[in-house]
C-alpha positions, 0 to 999 in steps of 0.5 A: 124778593130775596135773591134766593127766592128769585133764583127759585122762582126762575127755576120754577118757571123753567120747569113749569114751562117744560111741563106746560109744553108737554101737557099741551101735547098730551092733554086735549083742551089744556091751554096754559098754566100759571103759578102763585107762591108766597116765599115766606110759606114755601112750598106750602103756598105754591099753587099751580093753576091749569087753564083749559080752553072750554068748560066741556074740555075741562069736564072731558079731561076730568072724566078721562083722568087727564087732569090726574096725568096733568097733575103728575106732569107738574109734580114730576117737574117740581120734583126735579127741583126737590119741591114736593107739594104736600097737598097736590089736590089743593095746590094744583087747580083746574079751571077754564081760561077767561075769554 
């Protein structure tokens, strides 16, 4: 990993951690998030995966538009680094955390 990529990675981790803590307070059932990225195709390859505790909580979050709110938190946090997701509906994934 290039030095500039490592710096970007650390900044992404920092803002996503802030967004994660905010989301835990605001979105029922949300547990944690993680991300993957290939810096040769950045930011198009950036994918953020949001984990919910149970399938029922994920369904409730989707029904109540909490997933849209969670997406906005992530998009806003990344925007603070001037990172814009071109396809946020494909780059922000909602799933249930493994047991």
